[in-house]
N, C-alpha and C positions, 0 to 999 in steps of 0.2 A: 294770447291774453282772454279775448272773448270764447273760446274754446271753455278755456280753465274756469273761467266764470261762470259759465252756464253748467260746469263739472259740480262747481262749489252748491250753486244753486240746487241741483238735483241731491247732490247729498246732504243739503242743508246745513253748510257751516259755511262759515264767514270766510273770503278769500284775502287773503294777506299777501300780497305780493313782496318777491324777495330780487331786486334789482340786482344787476352782473352787469361788468361794461364791454364783454365779450363772452360770446356762447362757451369757449371752452373753461371761461372760471365759472359756469355754471357747477360743472365735474369738482373742481376745489369746496364747493360747498357740500359736496358729501360726507368730508371729513367732520366738519362738526355738524351734520342735521342739522342743514339752515334752510333745509326744504324738503315736502313730502312728493308734488308731483313738480314737474317743468315740461315743457316743450323744445323740443331738441330734433336737430337733425340727425336720423339714421348713419350710422358709424360702425361698423363691426370696431374699431379702436373703443368709442366710447359703451360700448354692447360689453367689453368689458369688466363695466364698473355698475352700469345701468340694464335695466331690463325696459326694453320699447315694447309700448302699445301698438296695435293695428295702428299703417299709417291713416294721415288723416288730409294730407296737403301734398302734392306732388309737383315738383318744377325741376330746375338743374343748375349747377352751376357755371357762369362764365365769367369773364372780365371785363372790366370798366377801363377805359383808355381815355386820355387827354386829348385837346383839341393838338391837331398835327399829327397826329400819331398815325405811323405807316404797318400798325400790325391790324389785319385786317380778318384774322382769324383765330381759333385756338393753337392750331398747328406754328403759326406765326409766333406764337408769344415764345416758344420752349426753344429759345435759341440762345449761343452765347453772347454775354453780354447785354441781356435783358433781365429788369430786375422787376420781379412781381411782389407784392406788398401783402400781405393776410395779417387778420385777428390771430394771434398765439390760440391755438389749442381750436380754432373754426373749423368747421369743416372741410372748408378749401383747403385749410394750412394740411389735416388729418390726409385727404384726399390727393395734394397736389406733393405732399412728401414721398409717396408712394410713385406718383407718375412721371414727374419731371425728370429730364435725363441732361437738358445742358442749362437752360435757363436758373437765373438763383433767385431763390425765395427770401423773402425780408420779411421778418416775424416783429410784428405789434402789438403792445400791449390793449387797442382798444381797434374796432373800425374806421373811430374818427381819424386817429394818427394813422392809418393806413391810407385813407384818401386823403388826407394833407400831405402823405410825402408825393403820392401824384398828383397833386396840385402844385406843388413845389420844385417837382422835376427830379425826385429823389428815387422814382420808380416809374416804369415803365406804362402798369397795370396793375389793376387791384383785382383778387381774386376773392368771390362770395358767391351768394345767393341771387337768380339774376332779380327777382322782387325788390332785395336791397339793394343792389346795383342800379336798378329804375330812377329810384327813388333818389340815391347819391346823385345821379348824374343830371337831374332834374337840377340840385344845387350848385354845381362845375360847370359853368359854361364852356360850351365847344367839346364837352367829354360824349363818350357816347359808348351803349352796352355792344359787345361784339353779337353779332345772330346765332353764332353758334356755342355750342359748351362743351365743358369735358365731365360731367357727371352727372346724371340720374340723381335725386334725390328726393328725400320721403321726411316729410314732417311727422312728428309722434310724441306720443306724451312719455316721459320716463320718470322709471320710478325706481328708488334703491333695490339692490336687489335683494330676494328673499322676501318679496312680498306678492308672492301668487294669488292671494284673494283678491289683493288690493287690483293687480293688475287685471284681474280677470273680471272684475266691475266694469274698470275702465276700459277695457275692451268693447264690453257689451255697449255702454253709454257712446264710445265712439263709432260704430258700426249703427247705431241708431242716428246719430247726428247727421253721418252721412245719407243715411236713408230718407231721413226726412228732410233732406235739403237745409238742414242747419249750416251745415259746412259751407254750402254754395252763398247762402246769404249771407254770412259772415264775411267772405271772398266779396261778393258784393258791396257790402257795407262800408268795408276796407279801403275799397277801389284796390283791391291788390293786383297788382299788375304781374303777370308771367308766372302763377302759379293756377292749379285744378286742383278738383276733389279727387282724393286718389281712388283707386279702385275699390271695392268692397273685398273685406278679407285682410290677410296678413299680408304681410311684406313678401314673401313666398309665392303668394296669387298674384300681387300684383307683378312679381317678374319673374313669369313661368319659366 
């Protein structure tokens, strides 16, 4: 949000936030032209519906497990009878749909519902990005975030398809924000754990 706020200030327009219960629902907002720009995790499925700017944040996807869980690694989770909760349409959902071989994926309507299913014993783990899971773990006594991950992820600004001029302007802004230290200051100000500034340039350059 702070990065988009800075973008609005640079353009000289008022920021009007449009909130959604889960990242996947943001894509649904395209149908009603509910937003002009959004910040999302880059995924090839979403890239079929939106265009992504150069990334500004880098992190990973992993699992939150409850007190007493025997799961110690990502590999431990992909086993028969293991139930993994995700917010429907979240990047974790998209990645695990492609990757899981044995575990059961349980899709819910919000991140809060996924965490609640873990709390009540209906799931063995919650899959999400590491920064969000660190925050959720602080509210769930005895829980812990696994040390390894199942996917490197990048956050970027998304725009509706067919907005080449808008995307070029945003890419210039993103690169300036990374080079000037703005993105790093946002990370420090918000005390964002488990994230770092993405490398300069496009995702293809970030992943040579």
